[in-house]
Backbone as JSON Lines, residues from 0, in Angstrom:
{"i":0,"aa":"Q","n":[88.86,176.76,95.95],"ca":[89.86,176.25,96.87],"c":[89.32,176.42,98.28]}
{"i":1,"aa":"N","n":[89.42,175.37,99.06],"ca":[88.86,175.38,100.41],"c":[89.67,174.44,101.28]}
{"i":2,"aa":"G","n":[89.62,174.63,102.57],"ca":[90.25,173.69,103.47],"c":[91.09,174.28,104.57]}
{"i":3,"aa":"E","n":[91.5,175.53,104.46],"ca":[92.39,176.08,105.47],"c":[91.74,176.18,106.84]}
{"i":4,"aa":"N","n":[90.42,176.09,106.89],"ca":[89.72,176.15,108.17],"c":[89.11,174.81,108.58]}
{"i":5,"aa":"F","n":[89.49,173.73,107.93],"ca":[89.01,172.4,108.33],"c":[89.75,171.95,109.58]}
{"i":6,"aa":"Y","n":[89.02,171.52,110.57],"ca":[89.62,170.96,111.78],"c":[89.47,169.45,111.7]}
{"i":7,"aa":"G","n":[90.41,168.8,111.05],"ca":[90.37,167.37,110.84],"c":[89.98,167.03,109.41]}
{"i":8,"aa":"P","n":[90.35,165.83,108.95],"ca":[90.08,165.43,107.57],"c":[88.6,165.23,107.26]}
{"i":9,"aa":"E","n":[87.76,165.14,108.29],"ca":[86.32,164.94,108.06],"c":[85.73,166.1,107.25]}
{"i":10,"aa":"G","n":[86.16,167.31,107.53],"ca":[85.68,168.47,106.77],"c":[86.04,168.36,105.3]}
{"i":11,"aa":"A","n":[87.23,167.86,105.02],"ca":[87.64,167.66,103.63],"c":[86.74,166.62,102.97]}
{"i":12,"aa":"A","n":[86.5,165.53,103.67],"ca":[85.65,164.46,103.12],"c":[84.24,164.97,102.82]}
{"i":13,"aa":"Q","n":[83.67,165.7,103.75],"ca":[82.31,166.21,103.57],"c":[82.24,167.21,102.42]}
{"i":14,"aa":"T","n":[83.22,168.08,102.32],"ca":[83.21,169.1,101.28],"c":[83.45,168.49,99.9]}
{"i":15,"aa":"I","n":[84.34,167.52,99.83],"ca":[84.58,166.82,98.56],"c":[83.33,166.03,98.16]}
{"i":16,"aa":"E","n":[82.72,165.35,99.12],"ca":[81.51,164.58,98.83],"c":[80.39,165.49,98.31]}
{"i":17,"aa":"A","n":[80.3,166.69,98.84],"ca":[79.29,167.65,98.41],"c":[79.67,168.35,97.09]}
{"i":18,"aa":"K","n":[80.84,167.99,96.56],"ca":[81.35,168.61,95.33],"c":[81.42,170.14,95.46]}
{"i":19,"aa":"A","n":[81.87,170.57,96.63],"ca":[81.91,172.0,96.95],"c":[83.3,172.61,96.81]}
{"i":20,"aa":"L","n":[84.26,171.86,96.26],"ca":[85.57,172.44,96.02],"c":[86.23,171.76,94.84]}
{"i":21,"aa":"D","n":[87.13,172.5,94.21],"ca":[87.93,171.96,93.11],"c":[89.37,171.72,93.53]}
{"i":22,"aa":"Y","n":[89.78,172.38,94.61],"ca":[91.13,172.25,95.16],"c":[91.03,172.19,96.67]}
{"i":23,"aa":"L","n":[91.83,171.33,97.29],"ca":[91.88,171.23,98.74],"c":[93.13,171.95,99.22]}
{"i":24,"aa":"M","n":[92.97,172.8,100.24],"ca":[94.09,173.58,100.78],"c":[94.15,173.42,102.29]}
{"i":25,"aa":"P","n":[94.61,172.27,102.8],"ca":[94.64,172.08,104.25],"c":[95.72,172.91,104.93]}
{"i":26,"aa":"D","n":[95.46,173.23,106.17],"ca":[96.4,173.91,107.05],"c":[96.88,172.85,108.02]}
{"i":27,"aa":"V","n":[98.17,172.55,108.01],"ca":[98.7,171.44,108.82],"c":[98.38,171.61,110.3]}
{"i":28,"aa":"E","n":[98.32,172.84,110.76],"ca":[98.04,173.11,112.18],"c":[96.6,172.74,112.54]}
{"i":29,"aa":"R","n":[95.69,172.93,111.61],"ca":[94.27,172.71,111.89],"c":[93.76,171.34,111.45]}
{"i":30,"aa":"I","n":[94.34,170.79,110.39],"ca":[93.81,169.56,109.81],"c":[94.1,168.34,110.68]}
{"i":31,"aa":"G","n":[95.03,168.49,111.62],"ca":[95.37,167.38,112.5],"c":[96.81,166.92,112.37]}
{"i":32,"aa":"G","n":[97.69,167.86,112.04],"ca":[99.11,167.53,111.94],"c":[99.39,166.64,110.74]}
{"i":33,"aa":"V","n":[100.49,165.91,110.82],"ca":[100.91,165.04,109.72],"c":[99.85,163.98,109.42]}
{"i":34,"aa":"T","n":[99.33,163.34,110.46],"ca":[98.34,162.29,110.26],"c":[97.08,162.84,109.6]}
{"i":35,"aa":"G","n":[96.57,163.94,110.1],"ca":[95.37,164.54,109.51],"c":[95.6,164.96,108.07]}
{"i":36,"aa":"W","n":[96.77,165.55,107.81],"ca":[97.11,165.95,106.44],"c":[97.1,164.74,105.51]}
{"i":37,"aa":"M","n":[97.79,163.67,105.92],"ca":[97.89,162.5,105.05],"c":[96.53,161.86,104.82]}
{"i":38,"aa":"R","n":[95.68,161.87,105.82],"ca":[94.32,161.35,105.64],"c":[93.53,162.22,104.66]}
{"i":39,"aa":"A","n":[93.62,163.52,104.81],"ca":[92.92,164.43,103.9],"c":[93.48,164.3,102.48]}
{"i":40,"aa":"A","n":[94.8,164.15,102.36],"ca":[95.42,163.99,101.04],"c":[94.94,162.71,100.36]}
{"i":41,"aa":"R","n":[94.76,161.65,101.14],"ca":[94.26,160.38,100.59],"c":[92.82,160.55,100.09]}
{"i":42,"aa":"I","n":[92.0,161.24,100.86],"ca":[90.61,161.51,100.45],"c":[90.61,162.31,99.15]}
{"i":43,"aa":"A","n":[91.47,163.32,99.07],"ca":[91.56,164.14,97.86],"c":[92.06,163.31,96.68]}
{"i":44,"aa":"E","n":[93.03,162.45,96.92],"ca":[93.57,161.61,95.85],"c":[92.47,160.72,95.27]}
{"i":45,"aa":"E","n":[91.67,160.1,96.14],"ca":[90.6,159.23,95.67],"c":[89.59,159.98,94.81]}
{"i":46,"aa":"A","n":[89.4,161.27,95.09],"ca":[88.46,162.09,94.33],"c":[89.15,162.85,93.19]}
{"i":47,"aa":"K","n":[90.45,162.61,93.03],"ca":[91.25,163.31,92.01],"c":[91.21,164.83,92.18]}
{"i":48,"aa":"I","n":[91.27,165.26,93.43],"ca":[91.27,166.68,93.78],"c":[92.71,167.12,94.03]}
{"i":49,"aa":"P","n":[93.19,168.17,93.36],"ca":[94.52,168.69,93.64],"c":[94.6,169.28,95.05]}
{"i":50,"aa":"V","n":[95.78,169.15,95.66],"ca":[96.01,169.63,97.02],"c":[97.12,170.68,96.99]}
{"i":51,"aa":"S","n":[96.86,171.81,97.63],"ca":[97.9,172.81,97.85],"c":[98.1,172.91,99.36]}
{"i":52,"aa":"L","n":[98.81,173.89,99.83],"ca":[98.98,174.0,101.28],"c":[98.69,175.41,101.74]}
{"i":53,"aa":"H","n":[98.34,175.51,103.02],"ca":[98.07,176.81,103.63],"c":[99.11,177.05,104.72]}
{"i":54,"aa":"L","n":[99.98,178.0,104.46],"ca":[100.98,178.46,105.44],"c":[102.02,177.41,105.82]}
{"i":55,"aa":"F","n":[102.94,177.82,106.64],"ca":[104.01,176.99,107.2],"c":[104.78,176.2,106.13]}
{"i":56,"aa":"P","n":[105.26,176.86,105.05],"ca":[105.93,176.11,103.99],"c":[107.19,175.39,104.45]}
{"i":57,"aa":"E","n":[107.82,175.9,105.52],"ca":[109.03,175.24,106.02],"c":[108.73,173.83,106.53]}
{"i":58,"aa":"F","n":[107.49,173.56,106.87],"ca":[107.08,172.23,107.32],"c":[106.15,171.57,106.29]}
{"i":59,"aa":"S","n":[105.16,172.31,105.84],"ca":[104.13,171.76,104.96],"c":[104.66,171.34,103.6]}
{"i":60,"aa":"S","n":[105.77,171.92,103.15],"ca":[106.33,171.53,101.85],"c":[106.71,170.05,101.84]}
{"i":61,"aa":"H","n":[107.13,169.52,102.98],"ca":[107.43,168.09,103.07],"c":[106.17,167.26,102.85]}
{"i":62,"aa":"L","n":[105.06,167.71,103.42],"ca":[103.8,166.99,103.26],"c":[103.31,167.09,101.82]}
{"i":63,"aa":"L","n":[103.44,168.25,101.23],"ca":[103.0,168.42,99.85],"c":[103.83,167.53,98.92]}
{"i":64,"aa":"A","n":[105.12,167.39,99.21],"ca":[105.99,166.54,98.4],"c":[105.55,165.07,98.45]}
{"i":65,"aa":"A","n":[104.87,164.68,99.52],"ca":[104.4,163.3,99.69],"c":[102.93,163.14,99.3]}
{"i":66,"aa":"T","n":[102.35,164.16,98.67],"ca":[100.94,164.16,98.31],"c":[100.8,163.87,96.81]}
{"i":67,"aa":"P","n":[100.14,162.76,96.45],"ca":[100.04,162.38,95.03],"c":[99.4,163.43,94.13]}
{"i":68,"aa":"T","n":[98.46,164.21,94.63],"ca":[97.8,165.22,93.79],"c":[98.29,166.63,94.13]}
{"i":69,"aa":"A","n":[99.56,166.73,94.51],"ca":[100.15,168.03,94.89],"c":[99.94,169.07,93.8]}
{"i":70,"aa":"H","n":[99.61,170.28,94.23],"ca":[99.36,171.38,93.3],"c":[100.25,172.55,93.7]}
{"i":71,"aa":"W","n":[99.68,173.64,94.16],"ca":[100.43,174.84,94.5],"c":[100.93,174.81,95.94]}
{"i":72,"aa":"L","n":[102.06,175.47,96.15],"ca":[102.6,175.69,97.48],"c":[102.42,177.17,97.8]}
{"i":73,"aa":"E","n":[101.69,177.46,98.86],"ca":[101.54,178.85,99.29],"c":[102.8,179.22,100.07]}
{"i":74,"aa":"F","n":[103.56,180.18,99.55],"ca":[104.82,180.54,100.17],"c":[104.69,181.83,100.96]}
{"i":75,"aa":"T","n":[105.08,181.78,102.2],"ca":[105.2,182.96,103.05],"c":[106.61,182.95,103.63]}
{"i":76,"aa":"D","n":[107.19,184.1,103.79],"ca":[108.57,184.17,104.29],"c":[108.65,184.62,105.75]}
{"i":77,"aa":"W","n":[107.56,184.5,106.46],"ca":[107.5,184.99,107.84],"c":[108.55,184.35,108.75]}
{"i":78,"aa":"S","n":[108.88,183.1,108.52],"ca":[109.8,182.4,109.42],"c":[111.26,182.57,109.02]}
{"i":79,"aa":"V","n":[111.53,183.17,107.88],"ca":[112.9,183.26,107.37],"c":[113.89,183.78,108.41]}
{"i":80,"aa":"P","n":[113.61,184.86,109.14],"ca":[114.6,185.35,110.11],"c":[114.86,184.37,111.27]}
{"i":81,"aa":"L","n":[113.94,183.45,111.5],"ca":[114.06,182.56,112.66],"c":[114.74,181.23,112.35]}
{"i":82,"aa":"L","n":[115.02,180.96,111.09],"ca":[115.55,179.66,110.69],"c":[117.0,179.75,110.24]}
{"i":83,"aa":"E","n":[117.76,178.72,110.56],"ca":[119.14,178.63,110.09],"c":[119.18,178.44,108.58]}
{"i":84,"aa":"N","n":[118.32,177.58,108.06],"ca":[118.27,177.29,106.63],"c":[116.83,177.43,106.15]}
{"i":85,"aa":"P","n":[116.38,178.66,105.94],"ca":[114.99,178.86,105.56],"c":[114.66,178.3,104.17]}
{"i":86,"aa":"V","n":[113.39,178.02,103.97],"ca":[112.91,177.59,102.67],"c":[113.13,178.74,101.68]}
{"i":87,"aa":"T","n":[113.61,178.41,100.51],"ca":[113.79,179.42,99.48],"c":[113.11,178.96,98.2]}
{"i":88,"aa":"V","n":[112.77,179.92,97.39],"ca":[112.18,179.63,96.08],"c":[113.26,179.85,95.03]}
{"i":89,"aa":"T","n":[113.5,178.83,94.2],"ca":[114.49,178.91,93.14],"c":[113.81,178.54,91.83]}
{"i":90,"aa":"D","n":[113.77,179.48,90.91],"ca":[113.12,179.25,89.61],"c":[111.7,178.73,89.77]}
{"i":91,"aa":"G","n":[111.0,179.27,90.76],"ca":[109.6,178.88,90.97],"c":[109.4,177.58,91.7]}
{"i":92,"aa":"H","n":[110.46,177.0,92.24],"ca":[110.37,175.73,92.95],"c":[110.93,175.85,94.36]}
{"i":93,"aa":"V","n":[110.36,175.08,95.26],"ca":[110.88,174.94,96.61],"c":[111.41,173.52,96.73]}
{"i":94,"aa":"Y","n":[112.61,173.39,97.24],"ca":[113.21,172.08,97.43],"c":[113.25,171.79,98.92]}
{"i":95,"aa":"V","n":[112.66,170.65,99.31],"ca":[112.59,170.32,100.73],"c":[113.96,169.88,101.22]}
{"i":96,"aa":"S","n":[114.19,170.13,102.49],"ca":[115.45,169.77,103.13],"c":[115.56,168.26,103.24]}
{"i":97,"aa":"D","n":[116.78,167.77,103.16],"ca":[117.0,166.34,103.39],"c":[117.57,166.1,104.79]}
{"i":98,"aa":"A","n":[117.54,167.13,105.63],"ca":[117.97,166.98,107.03],"c":[116.96,166.11,107.77]}
{"i":99,"aa":"P","n":[117.35,165.52,108.89],"ca":[116.42,164.66,109.64],"c":[115.14,165.39,110.04]}
{"i":100,"aa":"G","n":[114.07,164.64,110.13],"ca":[112.77,165.2,110.51],"c":[112.31,166.18,109.45]}
{"i":101,"aa":"A","n":[111.8,167.31,109.89],"ca":[111.35,168.33,108.95],"c":[112.5,169.24,108.51]}
{"i":102,"aa":"G","n":[113.69,169.0,109.06],"ca":[114.85,169.78,108.65],"c":[114.87,171.2,109.18]}
{"i":103,"aa":"I","n":[114.1,171.46,110.21],"ca":[114.02,172.81,110.76],"c":[115.07,172.99,111.86]}
{"i":104,"aa":"A","n":[115.93,173.99,111.67],"ca":[116.92,174.35,112.69],"c":[116.73,175.83,112.99]}
{"i":105,"aa":"W","n":[116.55,176.15,114.25],"ca":[116.28,177.53,114.65],"c":[117.55,178.37,114.65]}
{"i":106,"aa":"N","n":[117.43,179.62,114.27],"ca":[118.48,180.61,114.43],"c":[118.31,181.12,115.86]}
{"i":107,"aa":"E","n":[119.08,180.56,116.77],"ca":[118.9,180.84,118.2],"c":[119.05,182.32,118.54]}
{"i":108,"aa":"D","n":[119.95,183.02,117.86],"ca":[120.1,184.46,118.11],"c":[118.82,185.21,117.75]}
{"i":109,"aa":"A","n":[118.22,184.85,116.63],"ca":[116.98,185.51,116.2],"c":[115.83,185.15,117.13]}
{"i":110,"aa":"V","n":[115.77,183.9,117.55],"ca":[114.71,183.48,118.47],"c":[114.8,184.3,119.75]}
{"i":111,"aa":"E","n":[116.02,184.46,120.27],"ca":[116.2,185.26,121.49],"c":[115.83,186.73,121.24]}
{"i":112,"aa":"K","n":[116.26,187.26,120.11],"ca":[116.0,188.66,119.78],"c":[114.5,188.96,119.69]}
{"i":113,"aa":"Y","n":[113.74,188.04,119.1],"ca":[112.31,188.29,118.87],"c":[111.4,187.71,119.96]}
{"i":114,"aa":"S","n":[111.98,187.09,120.97],"ca":[111.17,186.51,122.05],"c":[110.54,187.61,122.9]}
{"i":115,"aa":"V","n":[109.38,187.31,123.41],"ca":[108.66,188.22,124.29],"c":[108.31,187.46,125.56]}
{"i":116,"aa":"A","n":[108.69,187.99,126.69],"ca":[108.35,187.35,127.97],"c":[106.87,187.57,128.26]}
{"i":117,"aa":"I","n":[106.21,186.49,128.66],"ca":[104.79,186.63,129.03],"c":[104.56,186.09,130.42]}
């Protein structure tokens, strides 16, 4: 499994072409956002490579749901205190929000509580 350190879909293409991975694990923050993710997912689909995700399940789960070769979802609960409706795991599954956009609504009290002035 490789991909969490790819900066853009080109790294995915090169690594898949070199047959250097069996699973692609892009990080939405590094791969180039939604567009980069979808490009990398298309490259993986053409090579029949399963795709999982690296971090940010509250956002990345939406991308994984739209990925034809979707595999594992890496779940971290780091954002749970900051969200009004955090991602939850039920019977081993995560269900994406049907709210507009990525469905992320901040818990404003928690954001204020954990904010640090810089």
